[in-house]
N, C-alpha and C positions, 0 to 999 in steps of 0.2 A: 649696426648702421643707423646713422641719424636720419630721422624722418622730419622734413620740413612741413609744418602744418599751416595752411592758409584756407581762406574761404573758397577761392576760385583759382584754378590753374588755367592759363590761356596758352595754347600751343600755337606759335606763329606770331611774329612781330611785324606783320604787314599792316596795311590800313585797317583791315577788319579786326584783327586781334588787338591792335593798339587802341582803337575806338572803344572796344568792349572793356579793356583793362582800365583805361582812363575813366570811363563812366562808373565802373564798379568801385574804383578807388575813390572817386569823387563822392560816392555815396557812403564812404567809410568802410568799405570791405577790404580785406587783405587779399592782394592779388599778386601772383607771380607769373611772368611771361617767360616761356621757354622757347628760344629761337635757335635753330641750328646754324644759321649764318653768323659768323663772328662780327660782322658789321652790317650796316644798312645794305640791303640787297642792291647791287649796282645794275642788275639786269631787269629792273622793273619795266613793265610794258605800258602801263596806263599813262595817259597824258591829259585826258579831258575830265574835268570835274563839272558835273551838271548842277542845275539850279537847286534841286531838292537837296543834294549833298552839300552844296554851299550853305543852305539854311541849317543843316545839321552841324556843319563846322562852325557857323556863326553862334549857334547855341553852346558852343564850347570855347568861344572867344578866339577862334583861329582864322576865320575867313578874311578878315581885313588885312592881316599881315601877308597871307598867301596871295591875295589879289594884288597887293602892291608890287609884287615881283612876277606877275603873270600876264599873259596876253588874254584879252577878252574877245572871243569869237562870237559874232552876232548870229551866226547860222552855219549851215552845212550845205554846200553845193554837191548835188548827187547826179543822177542820170539826166542826160539831155538838158543840162542847165537848171533842172529843178532844184529848189532850195527849201530846206527845212529852216524856217524863219523862227528864231528864238526871241525876237524883239517884242513879241506880243505875250510872252509868258506872264501868268499871274504870280509873279514873284519879284522880289527886289533884284534878283539876279537874272536879267534877261539876256543871257549869253552863256557860253561854256568857258570855263577857266582853263587855259592851256598852260600847263606846267608839268615837268616830269614828275612821275609818281614819287620819286625820292624826296622831293620837296614836301609833298603831303605826308609821307612817312615820317620825315624828320619833325614836322610840326606836331603830328599825333604822338610821336615818341616823347617829345618835350612835354606835351599835355599830360600823358600818362604818368611820367616821372614826377611832374609837379604835383599831381594829385596823390602820389604815394605808391604807385605801382612799382614793383621790383622786376626789372627786365634783365634776364640772364641770356646773354648771347653766346653762341658757340656751344650750345647744349642740345643734344639730340634725344628725343623721346624714343625709347625702345620697347616700352611695355606699359600696360595699364590693366588694372583689375578693379572691378566694381563690386560693391556689396550694398546692403540696404541703406547704409549711412553715407556713402560717398565713393570716392575714386582714389586709388593709389597709383601714382605715376612713377615709372622707373626711367631714369635718364642717364646719359653719360656725355663727357666732352666729345664734341664732333671732330674727329680727326683719325688719322691712321694709327692703329694700335691702341686707341683709347680703351681703357678697361675699367677705370674707376667709376662706380655707379653711385647715383644719388636718388633719393626717393622724396616725393612730395605727397602729402595727403590733403585732399580738398573735398569739400561738399559737392562741388560741380567742376566740370572741365569743359572748356570751349575749344574745339578743334578748328583753328583758323589757319591751318598750315598748308593751304594751297591745293592746286589741282592734283598733286601727287601725295595727298595727305596720308601721313602715317597714322593719325588718329582714326581716320575713316577705315583704314585697313584693320586696325586693332579692334574696332568694335564690330567688324564684319559687315559693314554696310556695302551693298551693291552700288555700282556707279554706272548704270546703264546708259547707252548712247552710242555715238559713232564719230569718227573723224570726218569732217566735211571739207577741210582745206589743208593742204600741206605746203611746206616750203614758203611760208609767208616771211617776209623780211621786214624787220623794224630797224630804223636807224635815225640818228640825229644828223641832219645834213645841212650844209650851207650851199645855197643856190644863188645864182646871179639875178634870176628873174622869177620871183615868186608870183603866185596867182594874185589877181586883183580881187578886191571885195572884202579883205580882212577876215574872212571866215575859214572854215574847214572846207577843203576842196578835194573832190574825187574825180579822177579821169580813168577811162577804161576803153579797151578795144575788145575784140572777140577773145583774145588770149591773155590779156594783161590788165591789171589795174594798178593805179598809184593813188595814194592819199597823202595830202600834206596838211599839217596843222602848224600854224605859225607860232614861234616864240617871239617875244619882244627883245630880240637880240640881233642887231644889225649894225653894219658899218658901211663904208663907201663901196666896198666890193660886193656885198650881198647880205642875205638874211638867213637865219637859222630856222629850220623846221623839224618837226618829228615827221618822218616819212614811213609809210607802210606800203610795200610793193609786193607784187605777186605775178608770176609768169607761168601760165598753164604748161608751157613747153619746156620748162626748166624746173622740174620737181626733184628736189634734193632732200636727203635725210637731214634732220635737225642739226647734226654735228658737222655738216659740211660748212667750212668757213664762207663768209659773205665777202665777195670782192666788190670794190668800189665801181668797177665797170658794169657789174650786174645791176646795181642800183641806178647808175647813170642811164643805162640802156632802157630800162623799164620806164623811168621817168620821162625820157625823151619820147618814147613811143606812146605812152598812155595819156599824157597830158596834152591839151590842145596846143600849148606853147612849150617848147623844150625849156625847162627852167635853168639848164646849164649847171650841172653839179660842179661845185668848187672844192668841197671838203666833206669828209665823212668822219663823224665822231663815233659814239657808241653804236654798235650794230649787233643784230641777233637774228637767227633763223629759228622758226618754230612751226608747229602744226596746230590746227584748231579743231577742237572737239565740241560736240554738243552732248552734255551729260548732266544728270541731276539725280541725287540720291532720293530714294522713295520716302525716307523719314529724316527730318532734321534733328529729332530728339532720339537719343538712345539711353534711356534711364537718366543717369546723372551726367551724360555726355551730350554736348550739342555741337552740330556741325554748322559752320557759317562761312560765307564768302566762297572762294573757289573750292574749298573742301566740300561744299554742298552742291555747287553748280558751276559748270563752265560752259562757255558758248562762244560764238563768233565774236571777234573784236570789233566788228562793224557796229557802230553806234556807241562805242566807248562805255559800255554798261558795267563791266566787271567790277572795277574798284568801287564804283558808285553803289552797286547793289550790295556789295560786301559791307561797306560802311553802314548802310541802312539796315542790313541784317543785325549788325552789332548794336545799333541804337535801339532796335526793337527788343533784343534779347537781354541786354545788360540790366535794364531797370526791372525786368520781370524776375531775374535771378535775385536781385536785391530785395524785391518785394517778398519773395518766398522765404528768403533768409530771415526776413523781419516778421514772418508769421502768416503770410498769405497762403491760400490753398495751393497745393502742388499743381492743380489743374491750370493755374495761370501759366505755367511753363509750357503746357501743351499748345497754348495760343501762339507761341513762337512759330511752330510748324504750320499751324492753321493759317496764319497771316502771311508768312514769308514764302512758303512753298508755292502758292499760286503766283506770287510776284516773280519768283524765279522762273516758273513756267512761261510767264508772259515775256520775260526778257529773252529767254531762249527762242521764242517764236519771233519776236521783233528782230533780233539780231540775225537769226537764221534767214528771214525773208530778205534782209538787206544783202547778206552774203550770196544768196541764190540769185538775187537780182543782178549782182555784179558779175556772177559767173555765167550768165546767159550767153550762149554761143551762136544760136541760130539767128540769122539776119532779121527775119520777120519778128521774132520775139524781142530782139534788141530794139528794133524800130518802134514797136508798140510801147515798150517800156519808156523809150525816150520821148514819145509823143504824150503818153498818158500821165506820166509822173509830173511834168510841169503844170499840166492843166488841173490835175487833182489838187496839187498843193497851192494853187491860186484861189481855191474855195476857202473862205475864212474859217468856216467851221471845221473842215478837214485839216487845214493848215494848223489850227490851234490844237486840235486833238492829237495830231501826230507829234507836234512839237512838245506838248505836255507829257505825252508818253515817253518821248525821247529824253526829256529833262527830269522826269520823275514827279512832276508837280500834279499830275492828274491821277496818279496811283492812289488807291484807297483800300481800306480793309472793310470787311463785311460788318453789318450790324444785325442785331437780333430783331426778331419780329416784334413790332410795337415800338421800337426805338425810333428816334428822329433819324431821318436820312442823312443828317449831318454827322452822325456817329460813324467813325472810321475815316472821315476826311481830315486833311491837315488843317491846323488852325493858324498857321503862320501868317496869313494875310488878313486876319481880323484886326481892324484898326483900333488902337488903344488910346485912351486919353493921355497916357504918359508912357513913353518908351515903346518898345516892340517886344513881342513874345520871346524871340530868340535871346534877348538880353535877360529876361526873367528866367529863362531855362538854363542859365549858366550855373544855377544852383539846382540840385536834384529835387524831384518831387512833382506833384500835381499842381496845376494852376487853375484857379477859379476865376473866370471872366464874367463879371456882372453886366447886366444890361446898362445902357446909358442912363444915368440918373438914379440907378438903384443904390441904396445906401449900403455901406460896408457892414459886415456882421462879424461877430467874434468867432473865429475859427483858428485856434492855435495850430501852427505848423502848416497851414495851407496858405500859399501865396494868393492874394486877391488883386484884381485890377479891373478897371471899368472900361468897357468898350466905347468907341467914339461914334458908332453908327447905330442903326435901329435893330440890330440882330438880337437873338435870344442870349440868355446866359449859357455858358458852356463850361464843362469841366475838361481840362486838357491833360492828357497823359504826359509823362516825362519825355516821350519821343515826339511830342508835338502834334499828336492826333487826338481828335475829339472823342471823349469817352461817354459824354452825356450832354444833352442840350434841352433847355426848358426855361422855366421862370425862376428868378432868384427868390421869389416869394414862396415857392413850393420846392424845397430842396430835398425832400425825402428820397426821391428817386436818385438824385445826385449822391446822397449819402450811401444809398444801397449800392450804387455803382462803385463808389470809392471803396466800400467794404469788400466788394467782390474782387477788386484788383489788388487791394493791399492787406486785407485781413482785418482792417479796423476802419472806423469812420470817425471823422472829426465831429465831436459831440454836437457842437452848435450848428453844423451843416444840416442836421436833420430837423432843426426847428422850423 
């Protein structure tokens, strides 16, 4: 039997797997993506791309084209008219991009293929075996009676194959947690009277909620939205078909104004779990996206968190393949597992707030939420967590507190950081007025404000901050992450 040999096998061609595959191929690594669906998954649930993810997409040259065909939502209206206001975000993207996940998947697939990744669709992974040097993957065509098997040999494998991950099962990873909501319905709907305000809108009663996210797709009769609806009194298994009358009834009861359902496109029923694996790394196998964590859809964090998992992991795999210490790969779990925990907490609080049934609790929620979100500091903290712009990684004792924060908003004399990051590698940002120095292979740029020099990781987070005149610590940091230092950086 022929064994296909590559640097990395990625299982799953959703947004997480495609981001990782594209980044690794961009760095010159051989990558094969194995996806059991024969085509792009038509039942994707995500629809909101947040500011931090848009920055990640811009660093891959994808944000502009996606935004040209998407709706920009400036905020989210929640309980009692309270609003999560995204217009004050510290980001170029002070909104949520509303577009079906299939559009993001398609853009990321084009990116991955353009960089040289090999995407094999209709291929189901059925086994894997690890040894000291890597992973052997066994797969077969996905279909009734399929028996022909193929094998891939890789140094590393990324399991990005979703909530029902085969890879997670094959490595024996527990997925503790519980179901918190059942019979949630997603659908693309055309309504005659959409909510005002141009943002994401939630309505709820004691027993129902409805959520509408606008698409920029309207005509004289109405507008299209992605709808999410739920009825406490109508709990059905996932396989029970969704009827248009069910959606229309919940919308009419849950929203302040009946939007008047005109048409239903794609629709699906599903249940919602809160689960997270204890370890993201299993020797040569890494779990990412929904394979590592699932949570309430409230807040639209799933696709966003998975893309950022991939952006964190891919460059570290490349670095270790190039000679960095294997311990670099442990930082993937160390950095992303706490972020996953935080996302579970945030989305879970939102879901539990929606499900409140007691009149007193609902009244207190509707009174307090608007008041709290009018406090600028609270407003910006909640919006930043929702959009991912305030999330950070920890730094070592003695390092600058800037280490672990994102560098995207550092003003540069020429261009912006996400443009520079369309090529792989670290970026050194000098202080304003500091002279350039000879450092082959290290991109340099001058900042336009009075901040310190910083060394920026390939995923856009600061690895070191200090003075350009004393770059020894920066060289040591670069060596710790990559296994080598640019010689002139240490002078």
